[in-house]
N, C-alpha and C positions, 0 to 999 in steps of 0.2 A: 914815877911813871914817865915813860919817854914821850916826847912830843908826838911821834908817829902814833903811839898807842892812843893818846888823847884825841888826835884827829880822827882815828878810826871809830872810837867810841862815840864821837859826836853824831856820826851818821846812824849808828845803831840806835842811839837815843831818839833821833828824829823819827826813824821808822817805828820804833816802839810807841812813841807818842801818837803817831798817825794810826796805827792799828788799834790803839786804845780808843781813839776817836771813832773809828769805824765800828768797833765793838759796841760802844754806847749807842751809836746810830742804829745798829742792827737789833739791839734789844728793843728800842722804840719801834722799829719797823715791824718786828714780829708781833709786838703788842698791838700796834694799830691794826694789822691784818686779822689778828685773832678776835678782836671785839668791835670791829667797825660796824656801824657808824658811831657807836658810843665813844669810841676812842679818837674821834675827830680832833679833839682838843690838843692831842699830842703832836699833830702834824707840824705846827710851827717850830717845835723843838728840833725836828729833823732838818729844817732849813738852817737853824743855828749850827748844827753839826756840819752841814754842807759848807757854810761860810768858814768855819774853823778849819775844815779840810783844805779849802782854797788857800787859806793863809799859810798852812803848813806846806803846801805845794810851792808857794812862792819862797818860803824860807829855805826849803831843801834845795830847790833849783839855784837859788842865789849862793848857797854854800857850796854846791857842786861847781859853780862857775868860778868861785874864789879859791878852791882847794886843789892842790896838786896831789895830796895824799888821800886815798879812799880805801876802805877795807876790801873792796872788790870793784869790778869794772863800773865806771860811772854810768855807762849805758844801762846797766842792770839796776842801779840805784834809781835812775830816772824812770825806768819801766815799772819798778815796784811802786814808786810814788804815784805815777799816773794811774796804775790799775787799782791801788787802794782808793784813790780819789774817785775812780769810776764806780766802785762799790757804793760809796756814800752817795754820790750823785744819783745812781740808779735807784737806791732806796728812797731818797727824797722825791725823785721823779715819779715813782710808782704811787707814793702816798699823795702827792699833789694831784695826780690824775684821778684818784678816787673822788676827790672833790670836783675836779674839772668835768669828769664824766658823769657826775651826780649819781653814783652808784649807791644802792641802799642795802646791798647784801654782798657777801663774799663767799665764793665757793670753797669747799674744803681743801681743794688742791692749792688754792692761793694761800690759805692759812699754812698748809704744809710747806709750800715754797718759802714762806717767811721763816718758818722754824729751821729749815735746812740751811738757809743763808746765814742765820744766826749761828748754827752749829759749825758751818764752814769758817766763819770769822773767828769763832772761839778757837778752832784748830789753828788758824793762822796766827792768832795771838801766841799760842804755844810755839809755833815756828819761830816767831821773832824773839821770844824769850831765849830760845836755844841757839839762834843764829850766830851770836858772837863767838861761840865755841865750835862752829861747824868744821873748822880746819883740823881740830884735834879729834872731834867725835861727830861725824856727819850722820850717824845712824838715827839719832832722835829727831833730827830735822827731816830726814827722808821719810821716817815713819809718819809724821804729821802731814807731809806733802801727799803721801798715799791716801791718808784719811780724807783730805780735802777732795781729792779726785773721786773717792768713793761717794762722798756726799754729792758732788756735782753730777755723777752718774745717776744717783737716786733722783736728783732734781730733774734730770732729763725725762726719767720715767714718769714722774708726777706731772710734769708739764704736758707731755704728750697725752697722758690719761685725762688731764683736765680739758684739753682741747677736744678730745674724742667725746667726752661726756657732754660738753656744751653742744656739739653738733648732733649728738644722738638723742638729745632731750627735746622737750617742747618749749625750751627757753625762748623768750622773745628775741627777734632778730637784733634789735638794738642792744640787748644785753650780751648777745653773742659777739657783736662787734666790739663792745666795750671790753669784755673779758679776754677776747683774743689779743687785743692790743696790750692789756695789762699783763697777761701771762707771758707774752713775748718779752715785755720789759723785765719781768721778774726773772725769766730764764737768762736773759742777757746779764743781769746783775749777778746772778750766781756764777755765770761763766767768768766774770772778772775775778771771782775768788780763785777759780782754777788757774787763771792767768797769773795771779800772784804766786801761787804754789809752783807753777811751771817755771817761772823765772827763778825762784829760789832753788829749784832742782838744778837748773842750768848753772847757777852760781856754784853749787856744790861740785858738780861734775867738772867745771872748768878749773876749779882750784884743788882738785883731788891730787 
């Protein structure tokens, strides 16, 4: 194997490790939302995933600074790294706020948002599995990018429906405030999944 090839594979391996970390966090995230407050005990594990993500950011950025050879633009590698990190940070932030806001129930739309985020990250995992071959065969990568976009669009619909249901119900004002902030954070977290997919699409287009 050539030295150039080894250098390229190093970055693919880093991104693969990071999306695996994000997937593990997303599985916990969906689980916490699906059965909160009984699932409160799992929240510290999300903090561990956040710390692991921060360490991967440091490693990838250090490797970028030291490398002249990258498989595609270093700005895109940096953007992918930052946005995957934001997914994990967002999930941990939502779950931390469940405790901070002292919530004792979770609306069905929030559970659905957790499921959609997990689905989006699973699709991103497939994106990164196929990414090393994108120059030879970009179609499988783009197919999964489109799937992430579809999931994010569904998330927008669920998010807006959740807000509408909160304000149309007789929910206590304090709970409306709590869940408005939480749903906003959940929607932002799912948006970062789309940001990863959009960056990958840009990489494919620029290297076509």
